[in-house]
C-alpha positions in Angstrom: 94.9 115.8 96.6 92.8 113.3 98.7 94.2 112.6 102.2 94.6 108.8 101.6 96.7 109.4 98.5 98.9 111.9 100.3 99.4 109.5 103.2 100.6 106.8 100.8 102.9 109.2 99.1 104.5 110.3 102.4 105.3 106.6 103.1 107.1 106.5 99.7 109.3 109.4 100.8 110.1 107.6 104.1 110.8 104.3 102.3 113.2 106.1 99.9 115.2 107.4 102.9 115.3 103.9 104.3 116.5 102.4 101.0 119.2 105.1 100.6 120.5 104.1 104.0 120.4 100.4 103.3 122.2 100.7 100.0 124.9 102.9 101.5 126.0 100.3 104.0 129.4 98.8 103.4 128.2 95.2 103.9 125.3 95.4 101.4 127.4 94.0 98.5 128.1 90.7 100.4 124.5 89.6 99.5 124.0 90.3 95.8 120.5 88.9 95.8 119.4 91.3 98.5 121.4 94.2 96.8 119.6 93.6 93.5 116.2 93.4 95.2 116.8 96.6 97.1 118.2 98.4 94.0 115.0 97.5 92.0 112.8 98.7 94.8 114.8 101.9 95.0 114.3 102.6 91.3 110.6 102.0 91.6 110.2 104.1 94.8 112.4 106.9 93.5 110.1 107.5 90.5 107.1 108.0 92.7 109.0 110.1 95.3 110.4 112.3 92.6 106.9 113.0 91.2 105.6 113.6 94.8 108.3 116.1 95.5 107.4 117.9 92.2 103.8 118.1 93.4 104.9 119.5 96.8 107.1 122.1 95.1 104.3 123.3 92.8 101.9 123.3 95.7 104.3 125.6 97.6 104.6 127.8 94.5 100.8 128.0 94.3 100.4 129.0 97.9 103.1 131.7 97.5 101.4 133.1 94.4 98.0 133.2 96.1 99.6 135.1 99.0 101.1 137.6 96.5 97.7 138.0 94.8 95.9 138.6 98.1 98.4 141.2 99.3 96.8 144.6 98.6 100.2 146.3 99.0 101.5 144.7 95.8 101.3 146.7 92.6 99.1 145.5 89.7 102.1 144.1 87.7 103.1 141.8 90.6 99.5 140.7 91.1 99.1 139.9 87.4 102.3 137.9 87.5 100.9 136.0 90.5 97.7 135.2 88.6 99.7 133.7 85.7 101.7 131.7 88.2 98.5 130.4 89.9 97.1 129.3 86.5 100.3 127.5 85.5 100.8 125.9 88.9 97.2 124.6 89.1 97.5 123.0 85.6 100.8 121.3 86.5 99.5 120.1 89.8 96.5 118.4 88.1 98.9 116.7 85.6 101.2 115.5 88.3 98.3 114.2 90.4 97.1 112.1 87.5 100.6 110.7 87.0 100.9 109.9 90.7 97.5 108.1 90.8 98.6 105.9 87.9 102.0 105.2 89.5 100.2 104.1 92.8 98.1 101.4 91.0 99.5 98.0 91.9 101.2 96.3 89.0 100.4 92.8 88.0 103.7 91.0 87.5 102.1 88.9 84.7 101.5 92.0 82.6 105.1 91.9 81.3 105.0 88.3 80.4 104.4 86.6 77.0 100.9 85.2 76.5 99.1 82.3 74.9 96.1 83.5 72.9 93.4 80.8 72.2 90.5 81.3 69.8 87.7 78.8 69.6 84.8 78.7 67.2 81.4 78.7 68.9 77.8 79.0 67.8 77.4 79.6 64.1 79.0 76.6 62.5 81.3 77.3 59.5 80.8 81.1 59.8 82.1 80.9 63.4 85.2 79.1 62.2 85.8 81.7 59.5 85.4 84.5 62.1 88.0 82.7 64.3 90.4 82.9 61.3 89.6 86.7 61.0 90.3 87.2 64.7 93.6 85.3 64.4 94.6 87.6 61.5 93.5 90.7 63.5 95.6 89.8 66.5 98.6 88.7 64.4 98.6 92.0 62.5 98.3 93.9 65.8 101.3 92.0 67.1 103.3 92.9 63.9 102.5 96.6 64.4 103.9 96.4 68.0 107.0 94.4 67.0 105.9 91.3 68.9 106.8 87.8 67.8 104.1 85.3 67.1 104.3 81.5 67.0 101.5 79.1 66.1 101.3 76.5 68.8 98.3 74.3 67.6 95.5 74.6 65.1 92.4 72.7 64.2 91.5 74.0 60.7 87.9 74.1 59.4 87.0 72.3 56.2 86.0 75.6 54.4 88.7 77.8 56.0 89.2 79.4 59.4 89.7 77.4 62.5 87.7 75.3 65.0 90.4 76.1 67.5 93.8 77.8 67.3 96.4 78.7 69.9 99.0 81.5 69.3 102.0 82.3 71.5 102.9 86.0 71.5 106.2 87.3 72.9 107.2 90.9 73.3 106.9 94.0 75.5 103.9 93.9 77.9 102.0 91.4 75.8 99.7 90.1 78.5 99.2 93.6 79.9 97.8 94.8 76.6 95.8 91.7 75.6 94.5 90.5 79.0 91.0 92.1 78.4 90.4 90.2 75.2 89.3 87.1 77.0 85.6 86.5 76.6 82.9 86.0 74.0 83.2 87.8 70.7 80.0 88.0 68.6 79.9 88.8 64.9 77.0 90.0 62.8 77.5 89.9 59.0 76.3 88.3 55.8 78.3 85.0 55.4 79.9 84.2 52.0 77.7 81.1 51.9 74.5 83.1 52.3 72.6 83.3 49.0 69.7 85.4 50.2 71.8 88.2 51.8 70.6 87.6 55.3 72.6 88.8 58.3 73.8 85.9 60.5 75.0 86.0 64.1 77.8 83.7 65.3 80.4 83.8 68.0 83.9 82.8 69.1 85.5 82.7 72.4 89.0 84.1 73.2 91.2 83.3 76.1 94.4 85.1 76.8 96.7 83.4 79.3 100.1 84.7 80.6 102.9 82.2 80.0 103.8 80.9 83.4 107.1 82.0 85.0 109.1 78.7 85.2 110.4 79.7 88.7 106.8 80.0 90.1 104.8 78.0 87.6 102.1 75.6 88.7 103.7 72.3 89.7 102.2 69.5 87.7 102.4 65.9 89.0 103.6 63.7 86.1 101.2 60.9 87.3 98.3 63.3 86.7 99.1 63.4 83.0 98.1 61.3 80.0 100.4 62.0 77.0 99.3 60.9 73.5 101.2 61.3 70.3 99.7 61.4 66.8 100.4 62.5 63.3 100.1 66.2 62.8 97.6 67.5 60.3 97.9 70.4 57.9 100.8 71.8 55.9 104.2 70.2 56.4 104.7 67.7 53.6 105.8 64.1 53.8 107.6 64.5 57.1 104.4 65.4 59.0 102.5 62.5 57.4 105.0 59.9 58.4 106.0 61.0 61.9 103.9 60.9 65.1 105.4 64.2 66.2 102.3 65.9 67.5 101.6 65.7 71.2 98.3 65.9 73.2 98.5 66.1 77.0 95.5 65.6 79.3 95.5 66.8 82.9 93.4 64.0 84.4 92.2 65.8 87.6 90.8 68.7 85.7 90.2 67.3 82.2 92.2 70.2 80.7 93.9 69.4 77.4 96.8 71.0 75.6 98.4 70.0 72.3 101.1 71.1 70.0 101.9 70.0 66.5 103.8 73.0 65.1 107.3 71.7 65.8 109.0 68.9 63.9 110.4 67.4 67.1 108.1 65.4 69.4 110.2 66.5 72.4 109.7 70.2 71.5 106.0 69.7 71.0 105.7 68.1 74.4 107.6 70.9 76.1 105.4 73.5 74.4 102.2 71.6 75.2 103.2 71.4 78.9 103.7 75.2 78.8 100.2 75.7 77.4 98.8 73.3 80.0 100.5 75.1 82.8 99.1 78.4 81.5 95.6 77.0 81.4 95.9 75.6 85.0 97.2 79.0 86.2 94.4 80.8 84.4 91.9 78.4 85.9 93.1 79.4 89.4 93.1 83.1 88.4 89.5 82.8 87.2 88.4 81.1 90.4 89.9 83.9 92.4 88.4 86.6 90.2 84.9 84.9 90.6 85.2 85.1 94.4 86.2 88.8 94.2 83.3 89.5 91.8 80.9 88.0 94.3 81.6 91.0 96.6 82.5 93.6 93.9 81.2 94.0 90.4 84.3 94.6 88.2 83.9 97.1 85.3 86.1 95.0 82.9 84.8 91.7 84.2 86.7 88.5 85.1 87.6 87.6 81.5 85.6 84.5 81.7 84.9 83.0 78.2 81.2 82.9 78.9 81.1 86.7 79.1 80.0 88.3 75.9 82.4 91.2 75.8 82.2 92.5 72.2 80.1 92.7 69.0 81.5 93.1 65.5 78.7 94.5 63.3 79.8 94.5 59.7 76.7 96.0 58.1 77.1 99.1 60.3 80.9 99.0 60.3 80.7 99.1 64.1 82.6 97.5 66.9 81.0 97.7 70.4 82.7 96.7 73.6 79.8 96.1 76.0 82.0 96.4 79.2 82.7 100.1 78.8 79.9 101.1 76.4 82.4 102.0 73.7 81.4 101.9 70.0 83.9 102.6 67.2 82.8 103.0 63.6 86.0 101.8 62.0 85.5 98.1 62.0 87.4 97.2 58.8 90.4 99.1 60.1 90.2 97.3 63.4 90.1 94.0 61.7 93.4 94.9 60.0 95.0 95.1 63.5 94.4 98.7 64.5 93.4 97.9 68.1 95.2 100.8 69.8 92.2 103.0 70.6 90.2 100.0 71.9 92.9 98.6 74.1 93.8 102.0 75.5 90.2 102.6 76.4 90.0 99.3 78.2 93.3 100.0 80.1 92.1 103.4 81.2 88.8 101.9 82.4 90.6 99.4 84.4 92.9 102.1 85.9 89.9 104.1 86.9 88.4 101.0 88.6 91.7 100.3 90.4 91.9 103.9 91.6 88.4 103.6 93.0 89.5 100.3 94.8 92.6 102.1 96.1 90.5 104.9 97.5 88.0 102.5 99.2 90.9 100.6 100.7 92.6 103.8 101.9 89.3 104.9 103.5 88.9 101.8 105.5 
């Protein structure tokens, strides 16, 4: 194990002893806020400390077995047993080290939050709008497979199908943590249904995934910075939608960012949802600016998630999906478009973990 990792893990053992002492004090229950905070920290630290103790124990077993193997006075049976113990201990030590490395990676608190997923048609006209619809279906099916809940926040349908723009809210376990790397430019190469000569066209959509802001720490928006417009919702909904100005569009005047919602029947609920989307966009704007500053000094493997980044190509004639950030190509495009994103998203998460471990090592070496 690298010295900087071991030094960090030793601090976890020390911190666990400190937390055991603090939680054993008789007066700790007088401040429930502090008690709950210390209890949560204790649970997190205990997991890492337990794994590190497991590593220390197996390391001691390995050293004892190597000593037995090197002792010429031992008979062949004992030395054979020592060889078996060495092989088993080495294998377990490698596994525990990998677990410890992942546990040491700093967690983004936003990973556990619901997310807004926004898809916008880009270059390619009608074909781009149709592809936006295909992407929406792909993400919705993936959400269903994971047991996540989806809610259409706003939509701008295209005349021939698909969407010029659509925003989906997804709620469930670790939504943002799994979908965060989907932000960027998605390029499609295929023969459009409107193409009479069988030529392959290239078009593109942009995707933005934004964590739903925590209301307790959300970006504070000055009401005087907002322009709120109401209008009649379009699309399905019958006579009620046609006769009621229930849809809401909110413009943040200092930045020009716009959010709208027309999915709810109530204007009040549409306004509340649009404000949530606007807060998410403002928060994501701040996040992107910070990421851009970090990228100026360090080239990230996954990238900042900026929409201008072309992250992926969907090549239908070859049945291939290629993620350009990690040089991954999967030849099961039709299955992926049905919502089978597990292999792709796992690969992206592992690449990010490797990058974070490298950062952790650099930071520990300084």
